[in-house]
C-alpha positions in Angstrom: 27.6 21.7 22.7 24.8 19.6 24.2 24.9 15.8 24.7 22.6 15.1 21.6 25.4 16.9 19.5 28.2 15.0 20.9 27.1 11.5 20.4 28.8 9.4 18.3 27.1 8.8 14.9 28.5 5.7 14.2 27.2 4.3 17.5 24.9 1.2 17.4 21.6 1.4 19.4 20.5 -2.0 21.1 16.9 -3.1 20.3 17.1 -6.1 22.5 13.5 -8.1 22.1 12.2 -5.5 19.5 14.6 -7.5 17.0 12.1 -10.5 17.5 8.9 -8.4 17.4 7.0 -8.9 14.3 4.9 -5.7 15.1 8.1 -3.3 15.3 9.7 -5.1 12.2 6.5 -4.8 10.1 6.3 -1.0 11.1 10.1 -0.4 10.3 9.7 -2.4 7.1 6.6 -0.2 6.0 8.5 2.7 6.8 11.4 1.7 4.4 9.0 0.6 1.8 7.3 4.0 1.7 10.5 5.5 1.7 11.7 3.8 -1.4 7.9 4.8 -2.8 8.5 8.1 -2.6 12.1 8.1 -3.6 10.7 6.6 -6.9 7.6 8.8 -7.4 8.7 11.9 -5.7 5.9 14.4 -5.1 3.8 13.6 -8.3 0.8 13.2 -6.5 0.9 9.4 -6.7 0.1 7.8 -3.0 0.6 4.2 -2.4 -2.7 3.8 -0.7 -4.9 5.7 -3.6 -2.9 3.7 -6.3 -3.6 0.4 -4.3 -7.3 1.5 -4.3 -7.5 2.2 -7.9 -5.9 -1.2 -8.7 -8.3 -3.1 -6.9 -11.2 -1.3 -8.5 -9.7 -1.7 -11.5 -9.8 -5.4 -10.9 -13.3 -5.4 -9.6 -15.6 -2.9 -11.4 -18.6 -1.9 -9.5 -17.0 -3.3 -6.4 -19.0 -1.6 -3.3 -17.1 0.9 -1.2 -17.8 -0.5 2.3 -16.2 -4.2 1.0 -13.2 -2.2 -0.6 -12.7 -0.7 2.8 -13.1 -3.7 4.5 -11.0 -5.7 2.3 -7.9 -3.3 2.4 -8.7 -2.5 6.4 -9.3 1.3 5.6 -11.5 3.0 8.1 -14.7 3.9 6.3 -14.2 7.5 7.0 -10.8 7.4 5.4 -12.1 5.6 2.5 -14.8 8.1 1.8 -12.2 10.8 2.0 -9.9 9.0 -0.6 -12.9 8.2 -3.0 -13.8 11.8 -2.8 -10.1 12.8 -3.7 -10.1 10.2 -6.3 -13.3 11.6 -7.5 -12.3 15.1 -7.7 -9.0 13.9 -9.6 -11.4 12.5 -12.3 -9.9 8.7 -11.5 -13.2 7.3 -9.8 -17.0 7.2 -10.5 -19.3 6.6 -7.8 -22.7 5.1 -8.6 -25.6 4.5 -6.0 -27.6 1.5 -7.3 -31.3 1.6 -7.4 -31.6 -1.2 -5.6 -29.7 -0.4 -2.7 -29.4 3.3 -2.1 -27.2 3.0 0.9 -24.2 1.6 -0.9 -21.9 3.0 -3.3 -20.5 1.1 -6.2 -17.0 2.3 -7.5 -15.6 2.4 -11.2 -12.5 3.9 -12.6 -13.0 6.4 -15.3 -11.1 6.4 -18.5 -8.5 8.7 -16.8 -8.4 6.4 -14.1 -7.8 3.4 -16.4 -5.0 5.3 -18.1 -3.5 6.2 -14.9 -3.3 3.0 -13.4 -2.0 1.5 -16.5 0.8 4.4 -16.8 1.8 3.7 -13.5 1.8 -0.2 -13.4 5.2 -1.3 -14.1 6.7 1.6 -11.5 4.3 0.7 -8.8 4.7 -3.0 -9.1 8.7 -3.0 -9.3 9.7 -0.2 -7.1 10.4 -2.5 -4.3 11.0 -5.8 -6.1 14.0 -7.6 -4.9 16.2 -5.8 -7.2 15.9 -2.8 -5.0 16.2 -4.6 -1.7 19.2 -6.4 -0.4 17.2 -9.8 -0.9 17.5 -12.4 -3.6 14.7 -13.3 -5.9 13.9 -16.2 -3.7 13.9 -14.4 -0.6 11.7 -11.5 -1.8 9.1 -14.3 -3.2 9.5 -16.2 0.3 8.9 -12.7 2.1 5.7 -12.0 0.3 4.4 -15.7 0.8 5.0 -15.3 4.6 3.3 -11.6 4.8 0.4 -13.2 2.7 0.4 -15.9 5.2 0.6 -13.4 8.2 -2.3 -11.4 7.1 -4.5 -14.5 6.1 -4.7 -14.2 2.4 -2.5 -17.5 1.7 -2.0 -20.8 3.7 0.5 -23.5 3.5 4.3 -23.6 3.8 7.0 -21.5 1.6 7.7 -23.7 -1.6 
């Protein structure tokens, strides 16, 4: 039997200073959030990034693709692939405006509108405090702190 096979599965691993590293904690939190997402939605073809893109387009019809990529911090090449996939699925419509042939405006199709509405409750509730080991207040505080961390919000936790 090799050494890895004989390790105690109940052993704890010391993380040391990693337990205080925001970058490390955020990465592990993202892994957990995505796992909950895929546990909820399975292999139904719904991807968190794609739904987020569709949601923002729904709230901002005619949004320029470049501004969307910048806002969501998605690399332009990756955004182009994602929009192409959503377009192939019939969820998104791209329009090149006459006054600026280099830009692309994005709109949801009727199918895209129906899709975002049909998945809205599940998407926005899959990681609420009921599914975490947090109180409702802790969940709100965490969301507030994360918004502050990424620059979406200013001010102290209320």
